[in-house]
N, C-alpha and C positions, 0 to 999 in steps of 0.2 A: 314658369312665366304662362304655358300654357292651359296648365291645371286649376290658376288662379281664375283665371279669364272663364274657363266653364264655370266653374264657383260664380262669377258673379252675373255671367249668364243666366244660368238657371236661379239664382236669387229672382233675377228681377223680369226672369218670367213666372216665375213658380206661383208662390201659392197667394199671391197678390189677388192672382183672378177666382181663387177658391173665397166665397162668399160664407160660408159658413166656419168656424173658429176647427182645428182640428182635435177631430177626435179621439182622446186618451182611455185606454183601462188599466186599469192594477188591479192586484188582491191585498189582500188586509194577512192583519197578523205574518209580515216580515221586515219586523222592527229589528234594526234603525233605520232601515232600506224604503217601507212603505208602511202603514197602515192608518188607518183613517180618524184614528185617534194621538198620533205623535203629531207634533210643531211641523204646520204644514205640508204633513198628510207622508212624512217622514223623511229624508236626506237627500233619497236619489229622485222623488216625488219633486218636493224643491228644485236640484241640479235640473232635471228635465224639464220643467216649467221655467225655467229662469234662461237655459241655455236654449228653447224656443221666442222667449220673448228678446235676446241676444241679436235675433233674427227679428224681428221684426210679426212675428207670428201666435198670434191671438190662438188657444185652448181651453178645451172643456174636459173635464175627469172625473172618469164612472168608475165606481167600482167595484169590481164583481168573484164569486169566486172564484179559481187562477184559473181552473180548465176551463170555465165558461169563458173569460174574458180572454184569454187566449184563440179555443174556436171562434169564438165571434168576432175576433180580430181579422182570423181568415176565411171567412168569407164578407168579410167588410160591412160589417156593421160598426166599427172603429179604424179608426188611418193605423191608427198604432197601439202597441203595449209594449209594457215592461218592467220591471227588468229579466233580462234571460240569457242565459248563459245559450254557448253554441252546442250543437250540435247537429249530425249529420242529417238529419230527417230535417230538423227546421230549416239547415239551410237552404234544401231544394225548395223551401214556402217563401220563406222570407229573405228581404236584406236586414242585416245589421249596421247600426250607428259604431262610430269610434267608440271604444269600451268608455260604462260612466265609473266604471268601479271595477278594480282589482281586489278580488276577494279569496284568500285562503284557506281553507276549507281544513277542519281539525275535529276528531276525534271527542266527546265528548262523554263521558263517563261515570259512574260512581268514583267517587272518593273511596280506595281503596283496591280496587277493580283496575287495574292496567293494562289497557288497549293500545298497543300503537300500531304505526302504519308499515311499520318493516315486519309486524309480526301475525302473521295470518295465521296461523293455530291460532292464535287468544280468537279471533271473531266466529272461528268457525261453531255451528252453534246457538249463538246467541238472538239475541232478540232487537234488530235493528230497525228504529224508531225515523221514519222520514217521511216527511210529507206527502200527500196523494198533487203529484203534478209536477213532482221535484224530478229532476235526471239525478240517481246518483254515480257518484264519478266509476271510471271502468273498470278499475279493479272491485269494487263494488257490486256493481252488476254482474258481474262472472262470477260472485260467490252466491249471490242470490238467484240466478240463473241456474246453478251449479245445482241446487239446495241444498250451500250447507253455511247459508244465512237465514233466516227468516222475517220478511220485512214488511212493520208494519206503516202503515201508512194514514194516520187522522189529517184531519185539515190545518195544523199548521204546527208551526215550530214552539209555543206554548205551549201544546199539551206534551211534546215529545219531552218537553223540560219536565212537567207533571209525569207524567208514565215513567220517565227513569226515575225520578222523588219515593214514587211505589215500587216499585221494582216489578213495574209491568214487562217495563223496556231493556234490557241491556247499555245500548249507547246509541249515540245519534250524530251525526255528524252535519257541517252547519261551519263557514264563515267563523272569526273566529270572533268579532263583534255581535256579529249573530245571536251564534251561541249564544256567549256573555252576556248579551240582554234578556235572552228567554229564562237563564237562571236566576240570574239577580230575579224577574217579574216573579216566579213560585216564590218568594218572597224567607227562601232558606239563605244563610248564611253559602257564600261560594266553596267555602272549603269545603260542603259537600260534597261537590263535585272533581272530576279533575278533565283537564284538557291535553292532548296526546302533546309529546313533545315536539315533533317536527310534521309539517303539514303532510295532508293525504294527496294535495294538488292545486293549482295555483289555478283560478278561470275568471274568465269575464264578465260584467253585467256591460247588459246591450238595452239601450232601446231599437224595436224592430220593426221592421214594415212589410206587410204583403209583399211580394212579388208585381202578384196580379191587379194590385192598385196603380193606376195610373200614373201619376205621379209621384212613387215609389222614391225612386234615382235620385226624384229633386227634393224628397219631403228629407230626406238622409243627409244627402249634401246639407242642406241647410241648419239644419240639426244641428251636423257636425261642427260647421263655419262656428254658431253658436255656441256650442260646447266648448273649443278651442278658444274665443272671447272671454269666456268664463275661467276658462284655469289661467290664461294671460293677465288677465285682470286682479288675479289674484283670488275672484270671488269663491271660486270652485273650494279652494282650499279652508277657507274659514266655515263655508257651510258644512263641511264636515267637522272641522272643529269644533263648533257649536252643535252639530249635531252628539257630538260624542262627550259634549260635558253636560248636556242635558240629561242622556243616558247616563253618564253616573249616575248622578246628581238625584237623580229619578226612587220614588220608592214608590213600592207596587198598593 
């Protein structure tokens, strides 16, 4: 009861006093989650803006390279950015929303080259493609830090899929939907690639607001309220299903 009263009071106070739209920023080439060429800017772009609308919060959206958008949000040029996984460093600097999406990360390699999560030796000495600004799972980061795995960091996952096809890199790691979308966009049959049988880890994607923002807690509370309403209405699930269908029917 007390929690509901707090949310109500925050909702009453908060962004009504804010004259300008809530300033959002995200990055490109993260299909199906975000992308300037995708319908509605991508699945999670639509979810974020719809959740804000549920709380009667107007928003504007800019597109920036991932690292630049993140840093500009941290210094106050934007109010919030998305979608980001939790890391200890980020949690020191940002407040997190409730999860926008639960992602299961898999290893993607060429067909015939078996690289599995529970077979660390199969990764050693290989070339990992992992986009700039992305945070690898802990076990992978440790292999990179120990010099047992070579990381190559292009701008986006589509480039990783292309480099995998060319034999320039050996594998990449991503959420199943992200990885399969990137592979389809190469124009090659999906049978030319392999996805690991099990997930390397599960992670949640979030909207984040700098702790230094004077209304950070209020923004997160109102956003979470809107997201909960979106889920309760069934609109959240319908958005995910619609974007998945569009991805399956898309041709390069």
